[in-house]
C-alpha positions in Angstrom: 200.0 40.5 -29.9 201.1 40.4 -26.3 197.6 40.9 -25.1 196.4 38.0 -27.3 199.2 35.7 -26.0 198.4 36.7 -22.4 194.7 36.0 -23.0 195.5 32.6 -24.5 197.8 31.8 -21.6 195.1 32.7 -19.0 192.6 30.7 -21.0 194.9 27.7 -21.1 195.5 27.9 -17.3 191.7 28.1 -16.7 191.1 25.2 -19.1 193.9 23.1 -17.4 192.5 23.9 -14.0 189.0 22.8 -15.1 190.4 19.6 -16.7 192.3 18.8 -13.4 189.1 19.5 -11.4 187.1 17.2 -13.7 189.6 14.4 -13.4 189.8 14.9 -9.6 186.0 14.8 -9.3 185.9 11.6 -11.4 188.7 10.0 -9.3 187.0 11.0 -6.1 183.7 9.5 -7.4 185.4 6.3 -8.3 187.0 6.0 -4.8 183.6 6.6 -3.2 182.0 4.0 -5.4 184.7 1.4 -4.6 184.4 2.2 -0.8 180.6 1.7 -1.1 181.0 -1.6 -3.0 183.5 -2.8 -0.3 181.1 -1.9 2.5 178.3 -3.8 0.7 180.5 -6.8 0.1 181.6 -6.9 3.7 178.0 -6.7 4.8 177.1 -9.5 2.5 179.9 -11.6 3.8 178.6 -11.2 7.4 175.1 -12.2 6.3 174.2 -15.8 7.4 174.5 -18.5 4.7 172.0 -20.7 6.5 169.5 -20.6 9.4 168.1 -23.8 10.9 165.1 -23.8 13.2 164.6 -26.5 15.9 167.9 -28.3 15.2 170.0 -31.0 16.9 173.7 -31.7 16.2 175.5 -34.8 17.5 179.3 -34.9 17.8 180.8 -38.4 17.9 183.9 -39.4 19.9 186.9 -41.1 18.4 185.6 -44.5 19.3 182.3 -43.8 17.5 180.1 -43.1 20.5 178.0 -39.9 20.9 180.1 -37.4 22.8 177.7 -34.5 23.1 174.5 -33.2 21.6 173.9 -29.5 20.8 170.3 -28.5 20.1 168.3 -25.2 20.2 165.4 -23.2 18.9 167.4 -21.5 16.1 171.0 -21.7 14.6 172.4 -18.9 12.5 175.7 -19.7 10.7 177.9 -16.9 9.5 180.6 -17.9 6.9 182.8 -14.8 7.4 184.2 -16.4 10.6 182.6 -19.8 10.4 180.7 -19.1 13.7 177.2 -20.0 14.7 174.7 -18.2 17.0 172.2 -20.3 18.8 168.9 -19.2 20.5 168.0 -21.2 23.6 170.8 -23.8 23.4 170.9 -27.1 25.2 174.3 -28.9 25.3 174.1 -32.5 26.6 177.4 -34.1 27.5 177.4 -37.9 27.1 181.2 -38.4 27.6 181.0 -40.2 31.0 180.0 -43.8 31.1 179.7 -43.9 34.9 177.7 -40.6 35.3 174.3 -39.6 34.0 174.3 -37.0 31.2 175.1 -33.4 32.1 172.7 -30.8 30.6 173.8 -27.2 30.0 171.2 -24.6 29.1 171.3 -20.8 28.4 169.4 -18.1 26.5 172.2 -17.7 23.9 175.3 -19.5 22.6 178.1 -18.8 20.2 179.9 -21.7 18.6 183.3 -21.0 17.0 186.9 -22.1 16.8 186.0 -25.0 14.5 183.2 -26.1 16.7 185.6 -26.6 19.6 184.3 -23.7 21.8 180.8 -22.9 23.0 180.2 -19.7 24.8 176.9 -19.8 26.7 175.4 -16.5 28.0 172.4 -15.3 29.9 170.9 -17.5 32.6 173.4 -20.4 32.2 172.2 -23.6 34.0 174.0 -26.9 34.4 172.2 -29.9 35.8 173.3 -33.5 36.4 170.9 -36.0 37.9 171.8 -38.2 40.9 173.6 -41.4 40.2 174.6 -44.5 42.3 177.9 -42.9 43.0 177.0 -39.3 43.1 174.5 -36.7 44.3 172.6 -34.3 41.9 174.7 -31.4 40.7 173.6 -27.8 39.7 175.6 -24.8 38.6 174.2 -21.3 37.9 176.1 -18.4 36.3 175.6 -15.7 33.6 178.3 -16.8 31.2 180.3 -20.0 30.7 182.8 -21.1 28.0 182.7 -24.8 27.3 185.4 -26.8 25.4 183.3 -30.0 24.6 186.2 -31.9 23.0 188.4 -31.4 26.0 185.4 -31.9 28.4 186.2 -28.7 30.4 184.6 -25.3 31.1 185.5 -21.9 32.6 184.0 -18.6 33.5 185.1 -15.3 35.2 181.5 -14.6 36.2 180.0 -15.3 39.7 178.9 -18.9 40.1 176.5 -20.8 42.4 177.0 -24.5 42.8 174.9 -27.1 44.6 175.8 -30.8 45.0 173.3 -32.6 47.2 172.9 -30.5 50.3 176.4 -28.8 49.9 176.5 -25.3 48.4 179.4 -23.3 47.1 179.9 -19.9 45.4 182.8 -18.0 43.8 183.7 -15.2 41.5 184.8 -17.6 38.7 185.4 -21.2 37.9 187.5 -23.7 36.0 186.2 -27.3 35.7 187.2 -30.5 34.1 184.4 -33.0 33.7 186.7 -35.9 32.8 188.7 -35.6 36.0 185.7 -34.4 38.0 187.6 -31.4 39.3 186.1 -27.9 39.9 188.2 -24.9 41.0 186.4 -21.8 42.3 188.2 -18.5 41.8 188.2 -15.4 44.0 186.2 -15.0 47.2 183.3 -17.3 47.9 181.5 -19.4 50.3 181.2 -23.1 51.1 178.3 -24.6 53.1 178.5 -28.3 54.0 175.7 -30.3 55.5 176.3 -31.9 58.9 177.7 -35.4 58.7 175.2 -38.3 59.1 175.9 -40.6 62.0 
C-alpha cells in the first residue's frame, strides 16, 4: 500500500512538472509571438506612407506671398515621426523683397519639426545672384540646418563664404537672412579685396 501511494505520489509530481513545463512553453511561445508582432508593427510604422518623385512644395507667408519653395528629385514621408527625406533638394527663399532669391542645394535633406526645420547634408551650396544693392553671395559646407519660417540657418561644420571678391571661412556659422547677419564660429580666415580708388 505504501509502495502504491509512493508510486502515485511520484507519478503526480512528474505529471505536475510536465504540466508546468507545457504551460511554460506555451507562455514563452506567446511572448515570442507578441514580440515578433510588435517588431513587425514598428517596422510597418516606419515604412513610408507616400513617395513623390519630381516634386515642388510652396510655403506661403502670413500676408499670402510665397515665402519659400522646396523641390527635389524624390520625397519620402514617414508617418511615425512625420518627417520627410528628400533626394537632391533645392530650397529657394523668396522672403526678401529687396534681394534676389537665395537658392540652397544639397544631396540630401530631412524635413521635420512640423516642416519648420530643414537639415541639408552632403555638398551644401547656397547662392544668391548680384543685385543693385549687393554683390553675389556663395556659401559651401557639408551640413546646414535651416529654419525657413524664421529665415535663419546654422551649422557646426566648416564653411567657405564668398561675397563679391571677399572670402571668409570658419568652423561653424549662424546666419539670419532677414537681418542680413552672419556670424562665423571658431578659427577662420577673412580675405578682403583692396579698396577701389
